[in-house]
C-alpha positions in Angstrom: 16.7 -7.7 -12.1 17.9 -4.6 -10.2 15.7 -4.9 -7.0 15.9 -1.7 -4.9 13.5 -2.7 -2.1 11.5 -5.8 -1.3 9.8 -7.4 1.7 6.8 -9.2 3.0 3.6 -7.2 3.0 -0.1 -8.1 3.5 -1.6 -10.0 6.4 1.8 -11.1 7.7 3.0 -7.6 7.9 -0.3 -6.5 9.5 -0.2 -9.2 12.1 -3.5 -10.6 10.9 -2.2 -13.8 9.3 -3.7 -17.1 10.3 -2.9 -20.7 9.3 -3.1 -21.0 5.6 -2.6 -17.3 4.9 -0.7 -16.4 1.8 2.7 -14.8 2.2 2.7 -11.8 -0.1 5.9 -10.1 -1.2 6.2 -6.6 -2.7 9.2 -5.0 -4.3 10.6 -2.2 -6.5 13.1 -2.6 -9.3 14.9 -0.4 -11.8 15.3 -1.3 -15.5 18.5 -0.4 -17.3 17.9 3.2 -18.3 18.8 2.6 -22.0 15.7 0.3 -22.2 13.5 3.4 -21.6 14.8 5.1 -24.8 13.4 2.8 -27.4 10.1 2.4 -29.2 8.8 -0.4 -26.9 8.9 0.4 -23.1 9.7 -2.4 -20.7 7.2 -4.0 -18.5 6.4 -1.9 -15.4 5.2 -4.8 -13.2 6.0 -8.4 -12.7 3.5 -10.5 -10.8 3.8 -14.2 -10.0 2.0 -16.7 -7.8 3.3 -19.5 -5.8 5.1 -17.6 -4.2 3.0 -14.5 -4.5 5.4 -11.7 -5.6 4.6 -8.3 -7.1 7.5 -6.1 -8.4 6.9 -2.6 -9.8 9.5 -0.7 -11.8 10.8 2.4 -10.0 8.9 4.9 -12.1 5.5 3.2 -11.7 6.2 2.5 -8.0 6.8 6.2 -7.3 3.7 7.3 -9.2 1.6 4.8 -7.1 3.2 6.0 -3.9 2.6 9.7 -4.7 -1.1 8.7 -5.3 -1.0 7.1 -1.8 -1.9 3.7 -3.1 -2.3 1.7 0.1 -0.8 -1.5 -1.3 2.2 0.1 -3.0 2.8 2.5 -0.1 3.3 -0.4 2.3 6.8 -1.0 0.8 8.1 2.2 2.5 6.8 1.4 6.0 8.0 -2.2 6.5 9.7 -3.1 9.8 12.1 -5.5 8.0 13.2 -5.8 4.4 14.5 -8.8 2.5 16.2 -6.5 0.0 17.3 -2.9 0.8 19.7 -0.9 -1.2 21.1 2.7 -0.7 18.6 4.0 -3.3 15.9 2.2 -1.5 17.0 3.7 1.7 16.8 7.2 0.2 13.1 6.6 -0.8 12.2 5.2 2.6 13.8 8.3 4.2 11.5 10.6 2.3 8.3 8.6 2.7 6.6 11.2 4.8 7.2 13.8 2.2 5.4 11.7 -0.5 2.1 11.8 1.4 -0.7 14.3 0.9 -4.0 14.9 2.7 -6.4 14.4 -0.2 -4.6 11.5 -1.7 -4.6 9.6 1.6 -8.3 10.2 2.0 -9.3 9.3 -1.5 -7.1 6.3 -1.9 -7.6 4.6 1.5 -11.3 5.3 1.7 -11.6 4.3 -1.9 -10.1 1.0 -1.2 -12.1 0.6 2.0 -15.3 1.3 0.0 -14.3 -1.3 -2.5 -14.1 -3.8 0.2 -17.5 -2.7 1.4 -19.0 -3.3 -2.0 -17.4 -6.8 -2.1 -18.9 -7.4 1.4 -22.4 -6.4 0.2 -22.1 -8.7 -2.9 -21.0 -11.7 -0.9 -23.3 -14.0 1.1 -21.7 -14.4 4.5 -23.7 -17.6 5.0 -22.1 -19.4 2.1 -18.5 -18.0 2.4 -18.0 -16.5 5.9 -14.2 -16.5 5.6 -14.2 -14.4 2.5 -16.7 -12.0 3.9 -14.7 -11.6 7.1 -11.5 -11.0 5.1 -13.1 -8.1 3.2 -14.4 -6.7 6.4 -10.9 -6.9 8.1 -9.4 -5.1 5.1 -12.0 -2.4 5.4 -11.2 -1.9 9.1 -7.5 -1.9 8.6 -7.6 0.6 5.7 -9.7 3.0 7.7 -7.4 2.8 10.7 -4.3 3.3 8.5 -5.9 6.3 6.8 -6.7 7.9 10.2 -3.2 7.2 11.6 -1.6 8.8 8.5 -4.0 11.8 8.7 -3.3 12.3 12.4 0.4 11.6 12.6 1.9 11.4 9.2 3.3 8.0 10.1 2.1 4.5 9.3 2.5 1.4 11.5 1.7 -1.6 9.4 1.3 -4.1 12.3 -2.0 -3.5 13.9 -1.9 -3.0 17.7 -5.0 -4.9 18.5 -5.6 -7.7 15.9 -8.3 -9.3 18.0 -10.4 -6.2 17.9 -9.9 -5.9 14.1 -11.0 -9.5 13.7 -14.0 -9.0 16.0 -15.1 -5.9 14.2 -14.6 -7.6 10.9 -16.8 -10.5 11.9 -19.4 -8.0 13.0 -19.4 -6.3 9.7 -19.4 -9.6 7.8 -22.5 -10.7 9.7 -24.3 -7.3 9.1 -22.5 -5.4 6.3 -24.6 -2.2 6.7 -22.9 -1.6 10.0 -19.7 -0.8 8.0 -21.5 2.0 6.2 -21.7 4.0 9.4 -18.1 3.1 10.2 -17.0 4.5 6.8 -19.1 7.6 7.1 -17.6 8.5 10.5 -14.1 7.9 9.1 -14.8 10.2 6.2 -15.8 12.9 8.6 -12.6 12.5 10.6 -10.5 12.6 7.5 -12.2 15.9 6.5 -11.0 17.5 9.7 -7.6 19.2 9.8 -4.7 16.8 10.0 -0.9 17.0 9.7 -0.5 16.0 6.1 0.5 18.6 3.4 -1.9 19.5 0.7 0.4 18.1 -2.0 3.3 15.7 -2.0 6.9 16.7 -2.6 7.0 15.8 -6.3 10.3 17.5 -6.8 12.0 15.2 -4.2 10.4 12.2 -5.9 11.5 13.3 -9.3 15.1 14.0 -8.1 15.2 10.5 -6.6 14.0 8.9 -9.8 16.6 10.8 -11.8 19.3 9.4 -9.5 17.9 5.9 -10.2 18.1 6.5 -13.9 21.6 7.8 -13.7 22.7 4.9 -11.5 21.4 2.4 -14.1 22.6 4.2 -17.2 25.2 2.0 -18.9 25.4 2.9 -22.6 26.8 0.3 -24.9 26.1 -2.7 -22.7 
């Protein structure tokens, strides 16, 4: 498989891992370009467990990144990579240009609200660890959205993991407190920020065409 970028994401990258936490890996690969020409398109994602690895094909990965998908986007902001190629470097270098104000707001708050719904549906008395995990994800996603909105940059490793854990435990114990937290975040994200209205799709398209050219080997 032609892996362009890969590395450890999730709680380990965020600095929120604890004993027993899963080690999640995320990557991006390119299929041989000739395989895109036939009737049946190749798989766009490969997901495995034990170890937990998710690999997205370059085209799908770029579409997710342009939509500011929080999970897929982490791949461009890692402090360290296990696999990093020149084409991967090119995409990392343009990561800020692939962001957009509305997509960051909608995607990150959308995922945070998803965690809020899970929190409401779970009884913290019967599964406090799961409830706290949903709450931590909620807090992290909101903070990441606000950092991107304010600076155009994302630091995956949280600066104050103890505060995130404490706030998560508070929301897990009383989930409706998170509703106010989310509402205030939405107000901040509606205020003017540094992100452009639209991502640089032309740059993303040009990069993907370079990938397709690099892996076009007719007759093989």
